[in-house]
C-alpha positions in Angstrom: -32.8 -89.7 33.2 -34.8 -86.5 33.7 -33.8 -82.9 33.3 -35.9 -80.9 35.8 -36.1 -77.1 35.6 -37.3 -74.6 38.1 -40.8 -74.8 36.5 -41.1 -78.4 37.6 -40.0 -77.6 41.1 -42.6 -74.9 41.3 -45.3 -77.3 40.0 -44.6 -80.2 42.4 -42.9 -78.9 45.6 -44.6 -77.0 48.5 -43.0 -75.4 51.5 -44.5 -78.0 53.9 -43.1 -80.7 51.7 -39.6 -79.1 51.9 -39.8 -78.8 55.7 -40.8 -82.4 56.1 -38.1 -83.6 53.7 -35.4 -81.8 55.6 -36.6 -83.0 59.0 -36.5 -86.5 57.7 -33.0 -86.1 56.3 -31.7 -84.5 59.5 -33.2 -87.4 61.5 -31.3 -89.8 59.2 -28.0 -88.0 60.1 -28.9 -88.3 63.8 -29.5 -92.1 63.6 -26.6 -92.9 61.3 -28.8 -93.7 58.3 -27.6 -90.6 56.5 -24.2 -89.1 55.7 -23.0 -85.8 54.3 -19.9 -83.7 54.0 -19.4 -79.9 54.5 -19.7 -77.6 51.6 -16.3 -77.2 49.9 -15.4 -74.1 47.9 -12.6 -73.8 45.4 -11.7 -70.1 44.8 -9.6 -68.5 42.1 -8.7 -64.9 41.4 -10.7 -64.0 38.2 -9.4 -60.5 37.4 -11.1 -57.1 37.8 -11.6 -57.6 41.5 -13.7 -60.8 40.9 -13.3 -64.3 42.4 -14.4 -67.5 40.7 -16.0 -70.1 43.0 -16.7 -73.7 42.4 -18.8 -74.9 45.3 -20.1 -78.5 46.0 -21.9 -80.3 48.7 -23.2 -83.9 48.8 -24.9 -86.4 50.9 -27.3 -89.4 50.9 -29.5 -91.7 52.9 -29.4 -95.5 53.2 -33.1 -95.3 54.3 -34.4 -93.5 51.2 -31.9 -94.9 48.7 -30.9 -91.6 47.3 -27.6 -89.6 47.1 -27.0 -86.2 45.4 -24.3 -83.6 44.8 -25.1 -80.0 44.4 -22.7 -78.0 42.2 -22.5 -74.2 41.6 -20.3 -72.1 39.3 -20.2 -68.5 40.4 -18.3 -65.3 39.7 -18.3 -63.2 42.9 -17.9 -59.5 43.2 -18.3 -57.3 46.3 -19.5 -53.7 46.0 -20.5 -50.8 48.2 -18.9 -48.8 51.0 -17.6 -50.2 54.3 -20.6 -51.2 56.5 -22.9 -51.6 53.5 -21.0 -54.0 51.2 -23.0 -56.6 49.2 -22.0 -59.7 47.3 -23.2 -60.3 43.8 -23.0 -63.7 42.1 -23.4 -64.6 38.4 -22.4 -67.0 35.7 -21.3 -65.7 32.3 -23.3 -62.5 32.7 -25.1 -60.7 35.5 -28.6 -62.1 36.0 -27.6 -65.6 34.9 -26.6 -68.5 37.2 -25.4 -72.0 37.1 -26.4 -74.3 39.9 -27.2 -78.0 39.4 -28.2 -81.0 41.5 -27.3 -84.5 40.3 -29.6 -87.1 41.9 -28.5 -90.8 42.0 -30.0 -94.1 43.0 -27.6 -95.7 45.6 -29.0 -99.2 45.0 -28.1 -99.3 41.3 -25.7 -96.4 40.9 -28.1 -95.0 38.2 -28.1 -91.2 37.6 -31.8 -90.3 37.9 -32.1 -86.6 37.4 -30.3 -83.3 36.9 -32.1 -80.4 38.5 -31.7 -76.6 38.3 -31.2 -75.5 41.9 -32.6 -72.0 41.9 -36.1 -72.4 43.3 -35.1 -75.6 45.2 -32.4 -73.4 46.9 -34.9 -70.8 48.1 -37.3 -73.4 49.4 -34.7 -75.5 51.2 -33.1 -72.5 53.0 -36.5 -71.1 54.1 -37.5 -74.6 55.3 -34.3 -74.9 57.3 -34.9 -71.6 59.1 -38.5 -72.7 59.7 -37.4 -75.9 61.4 -35.1 -73.9 63.7 -38.0 -71.5 64.5 -40.4 -74.4 65.2 -38.0 -75.7 67.9 -36.6 -72.5 69.3 -39.0 -69.5 68.8 -41.8 -68.8 71.2 -44.9 -70.7 69.9 -47.0 -67.6 69.9 -44.6 -65.5 67.9 -46.6 -63.0 65.8 -44.2 -60.3 64.6 -41.4 -60.9 62.1 -38.6 -58.4 61.6 -37.1 -59.1 58.1 -33.8 -57.8 56.8 -33.9 -58.2 53.1 -36.6 -58.2 50.4 -35.4 -60.5 47.7 -36.2 -64.2 46.8 -34.7 -65.6 50.0 -36.8 -63.1 52.1 -39.9 -64.3 50.3 -39.2 -68.0 50.9 -38.5 -67.3 54.5 -41.8 -65.5 55.0 -43.6 -68.4 53.4 -41.7 -71.0 55.5 -42.1 -69.1 58.8 -45.8 -68.7 58.2 -46.0 -72.5 58.0 -44.7 -73.0 61.5 -45.7 -69.8 63.4 -48.9 -67.7 63.7 -47.3 -64.6 62.2 -49.6 -61.5 61.9 -47.2 -58.7 61.1 -43.9 -58.4 59.1 -41.6 -55.4 59.3 -39.3 -55.4 56.3 -36.2 -53.4 55.7 -33.9 -53.3 52.8 -31.7 -50.4 51.5 -33.8 -49.8 48.4 -37.1 -48.2 49.3 -39.0 -49.4 46.2 -37.9 -53.0 46.9 -39.1 -53.1 50.5 -42.4 -51.4 49.7 -43.0 -53.9 46.9 -42.3 -56.7 49.3 -44.7 -55.3 51.9 -47.5 -54.9 49.4 -47.0 -58.4 48.1 -47.1 -59.8 51.7 -50.3 -58.0 52.4 -52.0 -59.2 49.2 -50.7 -62.8 49.3 -51.0 -63.6 53.0 -53.3 -61.0 54.5 -50.6 -59.8 56.9 -50.1 -56.4 58.4 -46.9 -55.8 56.4 -45.0 -52.5 56.6 -41.8 -51.3 54.9 -39.6 -49.6 57.5 -36.9 -47.0 57.0 -34.0 -48.6 58.9 -32.8 -51.9 60.4 -33.6 -50.7 64.0 -37.3 -50.4 63.1 -37.3 -53.9 61.7 -36.0 -55.2 65.0 -38.3 -53.2 67.2 -41.1 -55.2 68.7 -40.2 -58.4 66.7 -40.7 -61.8 68.1 -38.4 -63.2 65.4 -35.7 -61.4 63.4 -34.5 -62.9 60.1 -31.5 -61.8 58.1 -32.0 -62.6 54.4 -29.8 -60.2 52.6 -26.8 -60.3 50.2 -24.9 -58.1 52.7 -21.5 -59.4 53.8 -21.4 -57.3 57.0 -23.5 -57.0 60.2 -27.3 -56.9 59.7 -28.6 -58.0 63.1 -27.8 -55.7 66.0 -27.9 -56.8 69.7 -28.9 -53.3 71.0 -32.2 -53.6 69.2 -33.2 -57.2 70.3 -35.9 -57.6 72.8 -35.9 -60.4 75.4 -37.5 -63.6 74.0 -36.5 -62.9 70.3 -35.6 -65.8 68.0 -33.0 -65.1 65.3 -32.1 -66.7 62.1 -29.6 -65.3 59.6 -28.7 -66.7 56.2 -27.3 -63.5 54.7 -25.1 -61.0 56.6 -23.9 -61.5 60.2 -24.9 -60.9 63.8 -22.9 -58.1 65.4 -20.8 -58.7 68.5 -23.5 -57.4 70.9 -26.1 -59.8 69.4 -23.8 -62.8 69.8 -23.1 -61.7 73.5 -26.9 -61.6 74.2 -27.6 -65.1 72.9 -28.9 -67.6 75.5 -29.3 -70.6 73.2 -27.6 -71.6 69.9 -29.6 -74.3 68.1 -27.5 -76.1 65.5 -29.5 -78.5 63.4 -26.6 -80.8 62.6 -23.0 -81.4 61.9 -21.4 -83.1 58.8 -20.0 -86.5 59.4 -16.3 -86.9 60.1 -14.5 -89.0 57.4 -14.4 -92.6 58.4 -10.7 -92.9 57.4 -9.7 -89.5 58.8 -11.7 -88.7 62.0 -9.4 -85.8 62.7 -10.7 -84.0 59.6 -14.0 -83.3 61.5 -15.0 -79.7 61.4 -17.8 -77.5 62.6 -17.0 -74.8 60.1 -20.0 -73.9 57.9 -17.9 -74.6 54.8 -14.3 -75.4 53.8 -12.4 -73.1 51.5 -9.4 -73.7 49.2 -7.7 -70.8 47.5 -5.5 -70.5 44.4 -2.8 -67.8 44.5 -3.2 -67.3 48.3 -1.2 -64.1 48.3 -3.3 -62.5 45.5 -4.4 -58.9 46.4 -8.1 -59.8 45.7 -8.5 -61.8 48.9 -8.4 -58.9 51.4 -11.1 -57.1 49.4 -13.6 -60.0 49.8 -15.4 -60.8 53.0 -17.1 -63.9 51.8 -14.4 -66.1 53.2 -15.6 -65.6 56.8 -17.2 -68.9 57.9 -19.5 -69.1 60.9 -18.6 -71.1 64.0 -20.7 -71.5 67.1 -19.6 -69.1 69.8 -18.6 -70.3 73.3 -21.1 -68.2 75.3 -24.6 -69.5 74.6 -25.9 -72.9 75.5 -25.5 -75.0 72.4 -28.2 -77.5 71.5 -28.3 -80.0 68.6 -31.4 -81.3 66.8 -30.5 -84.8 67.8 -31.0 -83.9 71.4 -34.4 -82.4 70.7 -35.5 -85.4 68.7 -34.5 -87.9 71.4 -36.0 -85.8 74.1 -32.8 -85.2 76.1 -32.9 -81.4 75.7 -35.1 -78.5 74.8 -34.0 -75.4 72.9 -36.0 -72.7 74.6 -36.6 -73.1 78.3 -37.7 -69.5 79.1 -39.8 -67.0 77.2 -37.2 -64.3 77.8 -34.3 -66.2 76.3 -32.8 -64.9 73.1 -32.4 -67.9 70.7 -30.6 -68.4 67.4 -30.9 -71.3 65.0 -28.7 -72.4 62.0 -28.4 -75.5 60.0 -24.7 -76.1 60.8 -22.6 -77.6 57.9 -25.2 -80.1 56.6 -26.1 -78.5 53.3 -25.2 -81.9 51.7 -28.0 -83.5 53.6 -30.6 -81.2 52.2 -30.3 -81.6 48.5 -30.8 -85.3 48.1 -33.9 -85.2 50.3 -35.6 -82.3 48.4 -34.4 -83.4 45.0 -35.7 -86.9 45.5 -39.1 -85.6 46.3 -39.2 -83.4 43.2 -38.0 -86.3 41.1 -40.6 -88.8 42.3 -43.4 -86.4 41.8 -42.2 -85.3 38.4 -41.9 -88.9 37.3 -45.5 -89.6 38.5 -46.8 -86.6 36.6 -44.8 -87.1 33.4 -42.9 -83.8 33.9 -39.4 -82.8 32.9 -37.3 -83.7 29.8 -35.8 -87.1 29.3 -32.3 -87.7 28.1 -30.9 -91.2 27.3 -29.3 -92.7 30.4 -26.6 -94.2 28.2 -25.3 -90.7 27.5 -24.0 -90.8 31.0 -22.8 -94.4 31.1 -19.7 -95.9 29.4 -18.0 -99.3 29.0 -14.5 -98.2 30.1 -13.4 -98.1 33.7 -10.1 -98.6 35.5 
């Protein structure tokens, strides 16, 4: 069995690889070859205004022969004034994180690899947004309005450049030094016209595509600033009410399978939450429990319909479109982790641990 760190992911996985892996996995869901469940979070009051969250998501594919579970252990704290609250996550101490992916062979049951999920996480979320943009943004989109300037914003820029002919990025984040550093890096790395702007409205203005990539827990995409024809993706923060009202098309890349034994448990919630001490005073102070559901207004389209040719996402250049993955995170990790594992094994990367450490001779 291999232990694979973020350094291995960086060495073997490219953004086009990640996009292709996700598209294949989503196709498996559409044809019945794949299965996944929604993300499930167990949350516990942890003192000092903090919440402990144990989050898992899992899935696999009969076609590829892999299954995986992604596990993350986080302390959550929300800070900042109303309208500008952000969520911070850490494990043990700020700046340290615990997220792991266990990859398994479904033909033998063998545990194959245990991967750090940090870089993999950035790549798979950016790839997911790029898939949505490929199907729903205007093909000639050249201006990106970006809300956020951290790691997720960087992976989104890389991913969106893979599928669209972007020429300009307008980046806003509350800390001036961070947005200016991001713009300078985008100019140097990609040769883009990249500008750091002073407010969210300026990031929206003139953009063909607006992406929310922040750790904000409030509204970051504002309908009053959206031009006709804009495509939206938002993995951090929320759309305001006006933005939702203006949507013409909502592209959802997939839905988790309903349990075979309990079809009534099917849900389109982005994730499922269980809380300890449900009356604890910490809960009203945290906004992270708000899960996203597709609204009733816009025309809703699924990736399955696009793949089989029965529907198109965008049918008019003036339509405002939105894309999101749905609740199929579990279908992402086995696909990307399997690719990393196969390439690491080919190149002799990673650290081996004895498989027998994870096996035993006692059962039932």
